[in-house]
C-alpha positions in Angstrom: 30.3 -11.4 -18.8 33.5 -11.8 -16.8 37.1 -11.1 -18.1 37.9 -14.8 -18.0 35.0 -16.0 -20.0 35.4 -13.0 -22.5 39.1 -13.8 -22.8 38.1 -17.6 -23.5 35.6 -16.8 -26.1 38.1 -14.4 -27.9 40.6 -17.0 -27.8 38.2 -19.6 -29.2 37.2 -17.1 -31.9 40.6 -16.4 -32.9 41.4 -20.2 -33.1 38.4 -20.9 -35.3 39.4 -17.9 -37.7 43.1 -19.3 -37.8 41.7 -22.8 -38.6 39.4 -21.6 -41.2 42.2 -19.5 -42.9 44.5 -22.4 -42.9 41.9 -24.8 -44.3 41.1 -22.1 -47.0 44.7 -22.0 -47.9 45.2 -25.6 -48.0 42.0 -26.0 -50.2 43.3 -23.2 -52.5 46.6 -25.1 -52.9 44.8 -28.5 -53.6 42.5 -26.9 -56.1 45.4 -25.2 -57.9 47.2 -28.5 -58.1 44.2 -30.2 -59.5 43.9 -27.5 -62.1 47.5 -27.8 -63.1 47.2 -31.5 -63.4 44.2 -31.5 -65.5 45.2 -28.6 -67.8 44.8 -30.3 -71.2 46.8 -27.8 -73.3 49.7 -27.9 -71.0 49.6 -31.9 -70.8 49.4 -32.2 -74.6 52.3 -29.7 -75.0 54.4 -32.0 -72.6 53.4 -35.1 -74.4 54.4 -33.6 -77.8 57.6 -32.5 -76.5 58.3 -35.9 -75.1 57.4 -37.6 -78.4 59.6 -35.2 -80.3 62.5 -35.9 -78.0 61.8 -39.5 -78.4 61.8 -39.4 -82.2 65.0 -37.4 -82.4 66.8 -39.7 -80.1 65.7 -42.9 -82.0 63.5 -42.4 -85.0 63.4 -46.2 -86.0 60.4 -47.2 -83.7 58.4 -44.4 -84.9 59.0 -45.1 -88.5 58.1 -48.8 -87.9 55.0 -47.7 -86.0 53.9 -45.4 -88.8 54.4 -48.0 -91.3 52.4 -50.4 -89.3 49.5 -48.0 -88.8 49.5 -47.2 -92.5 49.4 -51.0 -93.5 46.4 -51.5 -91.1 44.6 -48.5 -92.6 45.2 -49.7 -96.1 44.2 -53.2 -95.2 40.9 -51.9 -93.6 40.2 -49.7 -96.6 40.7 -52.6 -98.9 38.8 -55.0 -96.9 35.8 -52.5 -96.9 36.0 -52.1 -100.6 36.5 -55.7 -101.6 34.4 -57.5 -99.1 31.3 -59.2 -100.1 29.3 -58.1 -97.1 
């Protein structure tokens, strides 16, 4: 094998190795981002913190919502108990 062919083959191998390494690094970053995005514990903590901050800044809508939910639950229970079905 001549030196020119050997140098070309070696350069091609190095190019493939660097491309594979770059692709692996990019895939690792993508998978880490997906893992972080779908981390249920982390997301539930963030939602709870936002809800708490919202309640602390203005509790009126939360009280109205809780009251409405309680009325609906009591209404459904009463309907289940007193209906003729």
